[in-house]
N, C-alpha and C positions, 0 to 999 in steps of 0.2 A: 624741269626742274623747279623746283619749290620758290614760290614769290615769296618773299618776308614783306609785308606791308609796315611801313614804321617810319619813326622818326630818329634821327641821327644821335639827337643829346639825350635819349631816354634810356635811362640804366635798362628796365626792362626788355626794350629789343635789343640793348647790346649784349644782353644775358642769352637772348637767341643765337646772336651771330658769334658769341667767342664759343657756345656750345658747339653751334652748327662748324664754327673751325677746328675746331678740337679735334671731331669726331668724323671728319671730310666729308659732309653733307655740304656741296655748293649751294647758292642761292643767289636767287634773282632779287635786287633791293628794289622796291617801289616805294619813295622819298611820298613824307607828308608833311607839311608845317607845322612849327610847335603850335602854332596862336591861329590857324587856320580851320574852317569848317568842313573841311572837305571827309573828315570822317563820320559827317553827322549828315551826308548825302546821301540820297536812295541806295544809289549805285555799292558806296559803302555798306551800308545797312543791310544791305542784302546777303552782305558777308557776314558781318558782323552787327545784329541789331543793340551790342552794347555798344556800338560806336566807338571803339577804341583800339590802337595798335598795343602789342605787338600785335600781327593776326598772321598766320601764316595757309597758304592757300597751295595743293599740291595739282600738278596736271590733270585729275580725275575733276576737279572742282570740288573735294572736298576741304574743308578750312577748318582751323584749328585755332584760338583764340585764348588768353589767357597765358604769362609768359613762364610759370613753374608748368603749367602741363604739356607746353611747345618743347618746354628743355627734356623732360621726362621722358618724352616720345623719342625726340633725337636721341638721346642718350638709352635709349631700351639699346641693350646687347655690348655696348662698349665697358670701356675702362671707365667711365664716369658715373656708369648706373652702378650703385654699391652691390655687392655679389652676394649677401647674403641679407635676411630676410630682418634681423634685428636693427644691421646696418642703412637698410632702405628704410625701414622705420626713423631711425636717428636722420635722414635725409629730409624727409617730408616731414618732421618735428621743426629743424630749423629753414625749410623753405616757408612754414606755417609763419612762424616766427619772423621770418623778413617782411610777407606781406601785412602783417597784424600789428607789430609790435617794431619795426623797423621803417619800412618803407613811408607809412604816411607821417614818419615825422623828419628820418633825415633827407627822403629823396622831396617830399613836398618842403622844407625848407629851400633845399636846393633849388627845385623850380620854384620859386616868389623871389627869393635873393639876388638868384643869379640868369632867369631866363624873363620872367615877368615884365610888364609894362611898369615901371615907377608908379604910376597913380593908380595902378590899381593894386601896386603893394601895399601902398598905404593905408588901402583898405582892408590889410589882412595886420598889421602890423603890430596889431595887439594880442597875435597868436603865436609872434615868434617866441616868444619864453618856454610856453606851453611845447611849442615844436622841438626848443633846444633843451627842454629838460628831460622830453619823454626819448627825442632822440639818442643825449648821453644817456640814459639809463639802456636803452637798448645795445647801445655802443658796449657798455660796462658787462653786461648780462654775456656779450660777445668775447670780453678779455678775459673773463673768469673761463669761460670753456676752452680757449686758447693758453691759458699758463701753463699746462703738461700736455698738449698735445699738440699735432702738427693742423690737422684738418678738423672739420664739424661733424663728418658722418664718416664711422669706420675707423678705417688706419691710414685714407689717403683720398688724395683730391677727388672731389666728386661735383656732381650737380647743386650740392649743397653750397659749397663754398663759392663756385660761380654765381647764384642766386643772392648770396649775402655780398660778394666783392661786389659786383654791378654799381651799387648805391654807396657802396663805405668807401669805395677805394677813392670818390670826389668827393667827398662828405664835406672837405674845407669849402668846397663854392656854396653850402649851405649853414656858413659860420659856425662848424665843428671842427676842433683839434685834435686830430688822430693822435699826435702826439701824446696827449694823454692815456692812450693808450695802449701803453709800448707792446702786448701780445698782438695786439689787431694789427698794427704797425708790421710787426716783422711777417706774420700770415701774410698780410699784400706785400711784400717783396715775394715771399712763397709764388703767392699765383702767379705773379707775372712773369716765372721762375719760369712755370709749366708749358710741356711744349706745344708749340703753334697756338702759343696767346697772341692777342691782338687788342691794342689801346681802343678804349672807346671811340676816338674820332678815325679810327681807320674803318671804313666801309665794306673791305672786302677781309 
C-alpha cells in the first residue's frame, strides 16, 4: 500500500488524500509535525531532497513529490482525469495557476495567521497586505472563470478542481472573505457534494 508522507493541515497533502479517496487508492499515512524538522533529516531527504511533503512512496521504493504531480498520477485513467487533450491542458493550466498565483498568497496567509507562532508572525506582518491583495486577485480570477460554468477544466469535476479547492475552501483562516466571490462559494459547495468527498480534517 502506498505511504503518504504528510501534514494533516496542509492543503497540498489534502489534495492527495482527497484524490486517492475518490479514485479508490488506499493510503498509509505517515504524519509529520507542522513546525518540526523531521523533513530536513537525512532519512527523509534520501526520499525527497527538497525536504517537503507531500511525498508518496510505493512499496517498491519509488517516490513522487509535488502535489500536482502526485494527483495527476493517481487520477490517470479515472473520471478525475479530463478525457480530451484540450481539457487536460486546461486542467494543467489551472493547476499551474494554483501553484504560482494562488497558493503563494492564500495558503501562505493561512499558515502564518492560523498556524505559525505569534512571535514569528510579527516578523511577517508587513507582508499581510500583499498576501491579501494578491490572494484576492487570484480568487477574483477564479470567480470570473466560474460565473458561467461549474468546473475549471472541461465540463466535469476533475483534479483541477481538487487542486484549487484544497486551499480555497479554508481561505477564511488566512483572512479571506469567500462570500465576496459568490461563484467560488457555489463551486465550493458543489465540490463538497462529490462522491467520496472527505473534509480536510479526515485522515482516511
